[in-house]
All heavy atoms as TSV, in Angstrom:
chain	resi	resn	atom	element	x	y	z
A	1	MET	N	N	144.982	52.121	134.695
A	1	MET	CA	C	143.910	53.066	134.935
A	1	MET	C	C	143.979	54.174	133.893
A	1	MET	O	O	145.001	54.823	133.713
A	1	MET	CB	C	144.082	53.648	136.337
A	1	MET	CG	C	143.015	54.597	136.732
A	1	MET	SD	S	143.154	54.902	138.494
A	1	MET	CE	C	142.929	56.633	138.501
A	2	ALA	N	N	142.896	54.367	133.190
A	2	ALA	CA	C	142.854	55.393	132.155
A	2	ALA	C	C	142.675	56.768	132.789
A	2	ALA	O	O	141.908	56.940	133.725
A	2	ALA	CB	C	141.722	55.108	131.192
A	3	ARG	N	N	143.391	57.713	132.282
A	3	ARG	CA	C	143.251	59.083	132.768
A	3	ARG	C	C	142.215	59.788	131.911
A	3	ARG	O	O	142.184	59.641	130.692
A	3	ARG	CB	C	144.576	59.818	132.681
A	3	ARG	CG	C	145.601	59.204	133.572
A	3	ARG	CD	C	146.879	59.967	133.461
A	3	ARG	NE	N	147.918	59.221	134.155
A	3	ARG	CZ	C	148.908	59.770	134.762
A	3	ARG	NH1	N	149.050	61.065	134.755
A	3	ARG	NH2	N	149.821	59.036	135.365
A	4	GLU	N	N	141.391	60.576	132.560
A	4	GLU	CA	C	140.344	61.276	131.845
A	4	GLU	C	C	140.500	62.777	132.032
A	4	GLU	O	O	141.039	63.232	133.025
A	4	GLU	CB	C	138.972	60.836	132.363
A	4	GLU	CG	C	138.683	59.374	132.111
A	4	GLU	CD	C	137.317	58.959	132.604
A	4	GLU	OE1	O	136.500	59.846	132.902
A	4	GLU	OE2	O	137.094	57.754	132.700
A	5	ILE	N	N	140.002	63.495	131.061
A	5	ILE	CA	C	140.015	64.949	131.141
A	5	ILE	C	C	138.824	65.372	132.001
A	5	ILE	O	O	137.715	64.866	131.848
A	5	ILE	CB	C	139.919	65.562	129.739
A	5	ILE	CG1	C	141.136	65.148	128.910
A	5	ILE	CG2	C	139.796	67.064	129.808
A	5	ILE	CD1	C	141.064	65.569	127.465
A	6	ASP	N	N	139.062	66.285	132.918
A	6	ASP	CA	C	138.010	66.770	133.810
A	6	ASP	C	C	136.912	67.446	132.984
A	6	ASP	O	O	137.178	68.400	132.245
A	6	ASP	CB	C	138.613	67.760	134.804
A	6	ASP	CG	C	137.620	68.252	135.831
A	6	ASP	OD1	O	136.560	67.621	135.984
A	6	ASP	OD2	O	137.922	69.262	136.496
A	7	PRO	N	N	135.672	66.965	133.062
A	7	PRO	CA	C	134.604	67.532	132.227
A	7	PRO	C	C	134.331	69.004	132.507
A	7	PRO	O	O	133.987	69.752	131.589
A	7	PRO	CB	C	133.375	66.695	132.573
A	7	PRO	CG	C	133.824	65.577	133.431
A	7	PRO	CD	C	135.221	65.834	133.851
A	8	ILE	N	N	134.492	69.433	133.742
A	8	ILE	CA	C	134.239	70.840	134.067
A	8	ILE	C	C	135.269	71.729	133.387
A	8	ILE	O	O	134.935	72.771	132.809
A	8	ILE	CB	C	134.247	71.043	135.592
A	8	ILE	CG1	C	133.080	70.277	136.217
A	8	ILE	CG2	C	134.178	72.522	135.944
A	8	ILE	CD1	C	133.098	70.236	137.726
A	9	ARG	N	N	136.525	71.309	133.428
A	9	ARG	CA	C	137.568	72.108	132.762
A	9	ARG	C	C	137.401	72.086	131.252
A	9	ARG	O	O	137.650	73.091	130.577
A	9	ARG	CB	C	138.950	71.584	133.150
A	9	ARG	CG	C	139.313	71.897	134.564
A	9	ARG	CD	C	140.720	71.514	134.848
A	9	ARG	NE	N	141.036	71.795	136.243
A	9	ARG	CZ	C	142.219	71.685	136.754
A	9	ARG	NH1	N	143.236	71.288	136.019
A	9	ARG	NH2	N	142.424	71.955	138.024
A	10	ALA	N	N	136.997	70.940	130.704
A	10	ALA	CA	C	136.782	70.861	129.259
A	10	ALA	C	C	135.655	71.796	128.832
A	10	ALA	O	O	135.775	72.503	127.818
A	10	ALA	CB	C	136.468	69.422	128.858
A	11	LYS	N	N	134.567	71.828	129.582
A	11	LYS	CA	C	133.457	72.724	129.248
A	11	LYS	C	C	133.872	74.180	129.393
A	11	LYS	O	O	133.480	75.035	128.591
A	11	LYS	CB	C	132.255	72.425	130.141
A	11	LYS	CG	C	131.570	71.125	129.785
A	11	LYS	CD	C	130.398	70.846	130.694
A	11	LYS	CE	C	129.783	69.499	130.380
A	11	LYS	NZ	N	128.685	69.166	131.293
A	12	SER	N	N	134.676	74.480	130.399
A	12	SER	CA	C	135.154	75.856	130.585
A	12	SER	C	C	136.037	76.289	129.419
A	12	SER	O	O	135.925	77.413	128.925
A	12	SER	CB	C	135.927	75.974	131.888
A	12	SER	OG	O	135.107	75.670	132.981
A	13	ALA	N	N	136.912	75.385	128.978
A	13	ALA	CA	C	137.787	75.703	127.849
A	13	ALA	C	C	136.977	75.930	126.582
A	13	ALA	O	O	137.263	76.861	125.812
A	13	ALA	CB	C	138.799	74.582	127.646
A	14	LEU	N	N	135.973	75.107	126.347
A	14	LEU	CA	C	135.128	75.297	125.168
A	14	LEU	C	C	134.350	76.606	125.239
A	14	LEU	O	O	134.150	77.274	124.223
A	14	LEU	CB	C	134.170	74.120	125.011
A	14	LEU	CG	C	134.807	72.825	124.513
A	14	LEU	CD1	C	133.779	71.696	124.515
A	14	LEU	CD2	C	135.410	72.995	123.140
A	15	ALA	N	N	133.922	76.981	126.435
A	15	ALA	CA	C	133.213	78.248	126.595
A	15	ALA	C	C	134.117	79.429	126.266
A	15	ALA	O	O	133.691	80.389	125.621
A	15	ALA	CB	C	132.669	78.370	128.014
A	16	VAL	N	N	135.375	79.355	126.693
A	16	VAL	CA	C	136.325	80.425	126.382
A	16	VAL	C	C	136.559	80.504	124.882
A	16	VAL	O	O	136.591	81.591	124.293
A	16	VAL	CB	C	137.659	80.205	127.129
A	16	VAL	CG1	C	138.738	81.126	126.608
A	16	VAL	CG2	C	137.462	80.398	128.618
A	17	ILE	N	N	136.699	79.350	124.230
A	17	ILE	CA	C	136.923	79.329	122.780
A	17	ILE	C	C	135.728	79.934	122.044
A	17	ILE	O	O	135.895	80.711	121.101
A	17	ILE	CB	C	137.202	77.889	122.303
A	17	ILE	CG1	C	138.556	77.426	122.829
A	17	ILE	CG2	C	137.156	77.797	120.786
A	17	ILE	CD1	C	138.823	75.954	122.628
A	18	LYS	N	N	134.516	79.609	122.488
A	18	LYS	CA	C	133.321	80.137	121.823
A	18	LYS	C	C	133.179	81.646	122.024
A	18	LYS	O	O	132.763	82.358	121.115
A	18	LYS	CB	C	132.078	79.432	122.353
A	18	LYS	CG	C	131.950	78.012	121.865
A	18	LYS	CD	C	130.710	77.359	122.441
A	18	LYS	CE	C	130.610	75.911	122.021
A	18	LYS	NZ	N	129.450	75.233	122.618
A	19	GLN	N	N	133.533	82.132	123.205
A	19	GLN	CA	C	133.353	83.555	123.493
A	19	GLN	C	C	134.480	84.409	122.931
A	19	GLN	O	O	134.257	85.555	122.539
A	19	GLN	CB	C	133.253	83.774	124.996
A	19	GLN	CG	C	131.986	83.231	125.592
A	19	GLN	CD	C	131.933	83.388	127.098
A	19	GLN	OE1	O	132.859	83.907	127.712
A	19	GLN	NE2	N	130.853	82.925	127.702
A	20	ASN	N	N	135.708	83.884	122.927
A	20	ASN	CA	C	136.877	84.672	122.512
A	20	ASN	C	C	137.774	83.873	121.571
A	20	ASN	O	O	138.855	83.434	121.957
A	20	ASN	CB	C	137.686	85.097	123.740
A	20	ASN	CG	C	136.877	85.928	124.695
A	20	ASN	OD1	O	136.209	86.860	124.277
A	20	ASN	ND2	N	136.940	85.598	125.973
A	21	PRO	N	N	137.371	83.678	120.324
A	21	PRO	CA	C	138.228	82.918	119.407
A	21	PRO	C	C	139.554	83.626	119.108
A	21	PRO	O	O	140.536	82.986	118.737
A	21	PRO	CB	C	137.373	82.762	118.157
A	21	PRO	CG	C	136.326	83.803	118.262
A	21	PRO	CD	C	136.117	84.076	119.708
A	22	GLY	N	N	139.608	84.935	119.320
A	22	GLY	CA	C	140.858	85.669	119.100
A	22	GLY	C	C	141.947	85.247	120.065
A	22	GLY	O	O	143.127	85.221	119.700
A	23	ILE	N	N	141.569	84.903	121.289
A	23	ILE	CA	C	142.549	84.433	122.268
A	23	ILE	C	C	143.178	83.132	121.788
A	23	ILE	O	O	144.391	82.937	121.894
A	23	ILE	CB	C	141.891	84.251	123.647
A	23	ILE	CG1	C	141.493	85.602	124.227
A	23	ILE	CG2	C	142.798	83.505	124.614
A	23	ILE	CD1	C	140.698	85.513	125.517
A	24	VAL	N	N	142.348	82.239	121.256
A	24	VAL	CA	C	142.860	80.962	120.755
A	24	VAL	C	C	143.783	81.196	119.560
A	24	VAL	O	O	144.848	80.584	119.460
A	24	VAL	CB	C	141.699	80.027	120.387
A	24	VAL	CG1	C	142.206	78.723	119.798
A	24	VAL	CG2	C	140.825	79.763	121.598
A	25	LEU	N	N	143.382	82.078	118.674
A	25	LEU	CA	C	144.212	82.387	117.511
A	25	LEU	C	C	145.558	82.957	117.950
A	25	LEU	O	O	146.602	82.592	117.407
A	25	LEU	CB	C	143.497	83.364	116.582
A	25	LEU	CG	C	144.239	83.733	115.301
A	25	LEU	CD1	C	144.491	82.495	114.458
A	25	LEU	CD2	C	143.453	84.750	114.520
A	26	PHE	N	N	145.540	83.842	118.932
A	26	PHE	CA	C	146.780	84.405	119.453
A	26	PHE	C	C	147.650	83.320	120.092
A	26	PHE	O	O	148.860	83.310	119.925
A	26	PHE	CB	C	146.469	85.501	120.476
A	26	PHE	CG	C	147.687	86.146	121.049
A	26	PHE	CD1	C	148.414	87.064	120.307
A	26	PHE	CD2	C	148.121	85.833	122.323
A	26	PHE	CE1	C	149.547	87.664	120.825
A	26	PHE	CE2	C	149.246	86.424	122.849
A	26	PHE	CZ	C	149.973	87.349	122.108
A	27	ALA	N	N	147.033	82.393	120.796
A	27	ALA	CA	C	147.789	81.335	121.477
A	27	ALA	C	C	148.437	80.369	120.491
A	27	ALA	O	O	149.547	79.884	120.734
A	27	ALA	CB	C	146.879	80.572	122.432
A	28	VAL	N	N	147.765	80.081	119.394
A	28	VAL	CA	C	148.316	79.116	118.431
A	28	VAL	C	C	149.058	79.784	117.275
A	28	VAL	O	O	149.569	79.085	116.398
A	28	VAL	CB	C	147.221	78.181	117.876
A	28	VAL	CG1	C	146.588	77.363	118.968
A	28	VAL	CG2	C	146.193	78.936	117.082
A	29	SER	N	N	149.149	81.102	117.269
A	29	SER	CA	C	149.808	81.784	116.151
A	29	SER	C	C	151.274	81.382	115.962
A	29	SER	O	O	151.701	81.252	114.807
A	29	SER	CB	C	149.670	83.295	116.279
A	29	SER	OG	O	150.273	83.757	117.454
A	30	PRO	N	N	152.070	81.149	117.015
A	30	PRO	CA	C	153.439	80.700	116.747
A	30	PRO	C	C	153.490	79.357	116.011
A	30	PRO	O	O	154.342	79.145	115.136
A	30	PRO	CB	C	154.062	80.570	118.141
A	30	PRO	CG	C	153.245	81.452	119.005
A	30	PRO	CD	C	151.866	81.418	118.443
A	31	VAL	N	N	152.564	78.480	116.337
A	31	VAL	CA	C	152.516	77.181	115.655
A	31	VAL	C	C	152.116	77.373	114.196
A	31	VAL	O	O	152.691	76.743	113.299
A	31	VAL	CB	C	151.533	76.231	116.374
A	31	VAL	CG1	C	151.354	74.939	115.607
A	31	VAL	CG2	C	151.992	75.956	117.793
A	32	LEU	N	N	151.155	78.255	113.943
A	32	LEU	CA	C	150.738	78.516	112.568
A	32	LEU	C	C	151.867	79.130	111.748
A	32	LEU	O	O	152.055	78.786	110.577
A	32	LEU	CB	C	149.504	79.419	112.555
A	32	LEU	CG	C	148.229	78.828	113.158
A	32	LEU	CD1	C	147.121	79.871	113.170
A	32	LEU	CD2	C	147.810	77.591	112.410
A	33	VAL	N	N	152.617	80.032	112.358
A	33	VAL	CA	C	153.758	80.639	111.662
A	33	VAL	C	C	154.814	79.575	111.359
A	33	VAL	O	O	155.358	79.517	110.250
A	33	VAL	CB	C	154.357	81.792	112.494
A	33	VAL	CG1	C	155.679	82.256	111.922
A	33	VAL	CG2	C	153.370	82.945	112.561
A	34	ALA	N	N	155.089	78.708	112.328
A	34	ALA	CA	C	156.080	77.650	112.118
A	34	ALA	C	C	155.638	76.716	110.995
A	34	ALA	O	O	156.459	76.326	110.140
A	34	ALA	CB	C	156.300	76.867	113.410
A	35	LEU	N	N	154.366	76.343	110.971
A	35	LEU	CA	C	153.876	75.486	109.888
A	35	LEU	C	C	153.942	76.200	108.537
A	35	LEU	O	O	154.254	75.577	107.521
A	35	LEU	CB	C	152.443	75.039	110.173
A	35	LEU	CG	C	152.280	74.025	111.304
A	35	LEU	CD1	C	150.808	73.774	111.570
A	35	LEU	CD2	C	153.000	72.732	111.000
A	36	GLY	N	N	153.695	77.503	108.527
A	36	GLY	CA	C	153.825	78.266	107.287
A	36	GLY	C	C	155.253	78.299	106.778
A	36	GLY	O	O	155.500	78.176	105.570
A	37	VAL	N	N	156.190	78.447	107.688
A	37	VAL	CA	C	157.608	78.449	107.291
A	37	VAL	C	C	158.012	77.073	106.770
A	37	VAL	O	O	158.730	76.961	105.758
A	37	VAL	CB	C	158.496	78.890	108.482
A	37	VAL	CG1	C	159.967	78.659	108.187
A	37	VAL	CG2	C	158.236	80.353	108.802
A	38	ILE	N	N	157.566	76.020	107.453
A	38	ILE	CA	C	157.871	74.664	106.975
A	38	ILE	C	C	157.275	74.458	105.587
A	38	ILE	O	O	157.911	73.888	104.701
A	38	ILE	CB	C	157.353	73.602	107.972
A	38	ILE	CG1	C	158.153	73.668	109.268
A	38	ILE	CG2	C	157.427	72.207	107.374
A	38	ILE	CD1	C	157.584	72.812	110.385
A	39	TRP	N	N	156.046	74.922	105.390
A	39	TRP	CA	C	155.388	74.791	104.092
A	39	TRP	C	C	156.187	75.525	103.019
A	39	TRP	O	O	156.419	75.017	101.927
A	39	TRP	CB	C	153.994	75.380	104.179
A	39	TRP	CG	C	153.107	75.137	102.980
A	39	TRP	CD1	C	153.406	75.369	101.677
A	39	TRP	CD2	C	151.786	74.614	102.998
A	39	TRP	NE1	N	152.354	75.049	100.875
A	39	TRP	CE2	C	151.341	74.583	101.662
A	39	TRP	CE3	C	150.933	74.203	103.996
A	39	TRP	CZ2	C	150.076	74.124	101.316
A	39	TRP	CZ3	C	149.677	73.757	103.640
A	39	TRP	CH2	C	149.262	73.716	102.325
A	40	TRP	N	N	156.647	76.723	103.337
A	40	TRP	CA	C	157.387	77.534	102.379
A	40	TRP	C	C	158.740	76.910	102.037
A	40	TRP	O	O	159.152	76.888	100.880
A	40	TRP	CB	C	157.562	78.932	102.971
A	40	TRP	CG	C	158.331	79.891	102.116
A	40	TRP	CD1	C	158.087	80.242	100.828
A	40	TRP	CD2	C	159.483	80.629	102.506
A	40	TRP	NE1	N	159.011	81.156	100.400
A	40	TRP	CE2	C	159.888	81.411	101.416
A	40	TRP	CE3	C	160.209	80.713	103.681
A	40	TRP	CZ2	C	160.980	82.246	101.468
A	40	TRP	CZ3	C	161.290	81.555	103.729
A	40	TRP	CH2	C	161.677	82.305	102.630
A	41	LEU	N	N	159.446	76.393	103.068
A	41	LEU	CA	C	160.785	75.866	102.843
A	41	LEU	C	C	160.803	74.422	102.333
A	41	LEU	O	O	161.639	74.076	101.503
A	41	LEU	CB	C	161.606	75.944	104.139
A	41	LEU	CG	C	161.940	77.352	104.629
A	41	LEU	CD1	C	162.631	77.289	105.982
A	41	LEU	CD2	C	162.806	78.086	103.615
A	42	ALA	N	N	159.918	73.580	102.851
A	42	ALA	CA	C	160.012	72.158	102.544
A	42	ALA	C	C	158.828	71.621	101.751
A	42	ALA	O	O	158.911	70.524	101.215
A	42	ALA	CB	C	160.164	71.364	103.843
A	43	GLY	N	N	157.735	72.336	101.700
A	43	GLY	CA	C	156.593	71.881	100.919
A	43	GLY	C	C	155.409	71.502	101.799
A	43	GLY	O	O	155.507	71.381	103.020
A	44	ALA	N	N	154.283	71.288	101.124
A	44	ALA	CA	C	153.031	71.028	101.825
A	44	ALA	C	C	153.051	69.698	102.572
A	44	ALA	O	O	152.495	69.588	103.664
A	44	ALA	CB	C	151.876	71.051	100.838
A	45	GLY	N	N	153.665	68.698	101.999
A	45	GLY	CA	C	153.699	67.382	102.639
A	45	GLY	C	C	154.369	67.418	104.000
A	45	GLY	O	O	153.872	66.831	104.967
A	46	TRP	N	N	155.496	68.109	104.074
A	46	TRP	CA	C	156.195	68.216	105.356
A	46	TRP	C	C	155.403	69.053	106.362
A	46	TRP	O	O	155.407	68.763	107.564
A	46	TRP	CB	C	157.585	68.816	105.167
A	46	TRP	CG	C	158.537	67.847	104.560
A	46	TRP	CD1	C	159.012	67.858	103.282
A	46	TRP	CD2	C	159.114	66.707	105.196
A	46	TRP	NE1	N	159.845	66.800	103.083
A	46	TRP	CE2	C	159.939	66.071	104.238
A	46	TRP	CE3	C	159.020	66.155	106.466
A	46	TRP	CZ2	C	160.649	64.921	104.536
A	46	TRP	CZ3	C	159.730	64.998	106.751
A	46	TRP	CH2	C	160.535	64.391	105.804
A	47	ALA	N	N	154.721	70.078	105.888
A	47	ALA	CA	C	153.907	70.899	106.790
A	47	ALA	C	C	152.728	70.096	107.341
A	47	ALA	O	O	152.405	70.194	108.527
A	47	ALA	CB	C	153.403	72.145	106.063
A	48	ILE	N	N	152.102	69.288	106.499
A	48	ILE	CA	C	151.001	68.449	106.962
A	48	ILE	C	C	151.509	67.412	107.954
A	48	ILE	O	O	150.876	67.165	108.997
A	48	ILE	CB	C	150.291	67.790	105.768
A	48	ILE	CG1	C	149.576	68.862	104.946
A	48	ILE	CG2	C	149.319	66.713	106.219
A	48	ILE	CD1	C	149.070	68.385	103.609
A	49	ALA	N	N	152.664	66.810	107.665
A	49	ALA	CA	C	153.251	65.835	108.590
A	49	ALA	C	C	153.588	66.498	109.930
A	49	ALA	O	O	153.334	65.917	110.996
A	49	ALA	CB	C	154.501	65.214	107.974
A	50	ALA	N	N	154.125	67.694	109.889
A	50	ALA	CA	C	154.453	68.411	111.127
A	50	ALA	C	C	153.187	68.746	111.903
A	50	ALA	O	O	153.169	68.637	113.132
A	50	ALA	CB	C	155.237	69.682	110.802
A	51	ALA	N	N	152.124	69.132	111.220
A	51	ALA	CA	C	150.862	69.450	111.888
A	51	ALA	C	C	150.291	68.210	112.573
A	51	ALA	O	O	149.813	68.284	113.712
A	51	ALA	CB	C	149.861	70.013	110.888
A	52	ILE	N	N	150.362	67.073	111.906
A	52	ILE	CA	C	149.862	65.830	112.503
A	52	ILE	C	C	150.696	65.468	113.725
A	52	ILE	O	O	150.148	65.091	114.767
A	52	ILE	CB	C	149.853	64.703	111.461
A	52	ILE	CG1	C	148.783	64.981	110.400
A	52	ILE	CG2	C	149.612	63.333	112.122
A	52	ILE	CD1	C	148.844	64.075	109.197
A	53	LEU	N	N	152.010	65.593	113.622
A	53	LEU	CA	C	152.876	65.295	114.767
A	53	LEU	C	C	152.600	66.244	115.931
A	53	LEU	O	O	152.592	65.821	117.098
A	53	LEU	CB	C	154.344	65.368	114.357
A	53	LEU	CG	C	154.851	64.219	113.495
A	53	LEU	CD1	C	156.275	64.489	113.040
A	53	LEU	CD2	C	154.767	62.911	114.266
A	54	LEU	N	N	152.369	67.513	115.635
A	54	LEU	CA	C	152.051	68.474	116.694
A	54	LEU	C	C	150.719	68.159	117.364
A	54	LEU	O	O	150.592	68.285	118.583
A	54	LEU	CB	C	152.039	69.896	116.141
A	54	LEU	CG	C	153.410	70.497	115.853
A	54	LEU	CD1	C	153.253	71.820	115.114
A	54	LEU	CD2	C	154.180	70.693	117.136
A	55	LEU	N	N	149.735	67.724	116.585
A	55	LEU	CA	C	148.446	67.344	117.169
A	55	LEU	C	C	148.584	66.125	118.077
A	55	LEU	O	O	148.008	66.082	119.168
A	55	LEU	CB	C	147.437	67.067	116.066
A	55	LEU	CG	C	146.874	68.287	115.353
A	55	LEU	CD1	C	146.018	67.860	114.164
A	55	LEU	CD2	C	146.064	69.126	116.301
A	56	ILE	N	N	149.363	65.137	117.642
A	56	ILE	CA	C	149.580	63.948	118.456
A	56	ILE	C	C	150.340	64.304	119.728
A	56	ILE	O	O	149.989	63.857	120.827
A	56	ILE	CB	C	150.319	62.866	117.643
A	56	ILE	CG1	C	149.399	62.328	116.536
A	56	ILE	CG2	C	150.792	61.719	118.542
A	56	ILE	CD1	C	150.101	61.444	115.533
A	57	ALA	N	N	151.375	65.128	119.601
A	57	ALA	CA	C	152.149	65.535	120.777
A	57	ALA	C	C	151.286	66.354	121.736
A	57	ALA	O	O	151.370	66.173	122.960
A	57	ALA	CB	C	153.370	66.337	120.340
A	58	GLY	N	N	150.470	67.239	121.215
A	58	GLY	CA	C	149.586	68.023	122.072
A	58	GLY	C	C	148.581	67.165	122.814
A	58	GLY	O	O	148.317	67.366	124.002
A	59	ALA	N	N	148.012	66.184	122.114
A	59	ALA	CA	C	147.076	65.274	122.779
A	59	ALA	C	C	147.772	64.461	123.859
A	59	ALA	O	O	147.211	64.252	124.930
A	59	ALA	CB	C	146.440	64.346	121.737
A	60	ALA	N	N	149.004	64.035	123.579
A	60	ALA	CA	C	149.756	63.266	124.580
A	60	ALA	C	C	150.046	64.118	125.813
A	60	ALA	O	O	149.949	63.640	126.951
A	60	ALA	CB	C	151.055	62.749	123.972
A	61	VAL	N	N	150.389	65.376	125.612
A	61	VAL	CA	C	150.651	66.267	126.740
A	61	VAL	C	C	149.407	66.457	127.596
A	61	VAL	O	O	149.457	66.410	128.816
A	61	VAL	CB	C	151.207	67.624	126.245
A	61	VAL	CG1	C	151.174	68.662	127.344
A	61	VAL	CG2	C	152.612	67.469	125.711
A	62	VAL	N	N	148.264	66.639	126.931
A	62	VAL	CA	C	147.017	66.841	127.666
A	62	VAL	C	C	146.631	65.588	128.441
A	62	VAL	O	O	146.241	65.660	129.597
A	62	VAL	CB	C	145.888	67.267	126.698
A	62	VAL	CG1	C	144.533	67.197	127.381
A	62	VAL	CG2	C	146.150	68.651	126.161
A	63	ILE	N	N	146.771	64.449	127.823
A	63	ILE	CA	C	146.356	63.198	128.455
A	63	ILE	C	C	147.326	62.774	129.565
A	63	ILE	O	O	146.907	62.316	130.622
A	63	ILE	CB	C	146.211	62.087	127.402
A	63	ILE	CG1	C	145.018	62.398	126.503
A	63	ILE	CG2	C	146.022	60.723	128.064
A	63	ILE	CD1	C	144.897	61.496	125.309
A	64	LEU	N	N	148.617	62.944	129.336
A	64	LEU	CA	C	149.611	62.450	130.291
A	64	LEU	C	C	149.976	63.460	131.377
A	64	LEU	O	O	150.679	63.112	132.307
A	64	LEU	CB	C	150.880	62.029	129.555
A	64	LEU	CG	C	150.691	60.883	128.550
A	64	LEU	CD1	C	151.983	60.611	127.820
A	64	LEU	CD2	C	150.186	59.630	129.262
A	65	LYS	N	N	149.486	64.687	131.252
A	65	LYS	CA	C	149.819	65.711	132.243
A	65	LYS	C	C	149.186	65.374	133.587
A	65	LYS	O	O	148.061	64.969	133.681
A	65	LYS	CB	C	149.305	67.080	131.768
A	65	LYS	CG	C	149.720	68.208	132.651
A	65	LYS	CD	C	149.234	69.526	132.096
A	65	LYS	CE	C	149.627	70.643	133.013
A	65	LYS	NZ	N	149.127	71.929	132.562
A	66	ARG	N	N	149.951	65.572	134.643
A	66	ARG	CA	C	149.433	65.277	135.980
A	66	ARG	C	C	148.852	66.501	136.595
A	66	ARG	O	O	149.192	67.557	136.496
A	66	ARG	CB	C	150.562	64.772	136.866
A	66	ARG	CG	C	150.960	63.398	136.461
A	66	ARG	CD	C	151.964	62.853	137.423
A	66	ARG	NE	N	152.125	61.448	137.133
A	66	ARG	CZ	C	152.206	60.524	138.039
A	66	ARG	NH1	N	152.173	60.842	139.298
A	66	ARG	NH2	N	152.333	59.285	137.710
């Protein structure tokens, strides 16, 4: 059985993002700082790889969360 994201919650989240993008920026700022540090220390390739892994992990958390 495939798990689906609740459409009402998805629309609510998008509404919050549209009205207050600063909240989203504040929420993801630690991730952006971490990617910047990885970029500075290891290079752009590793930062891009880390960003892709974080996106996949985030999607898995959202989909698999009960």
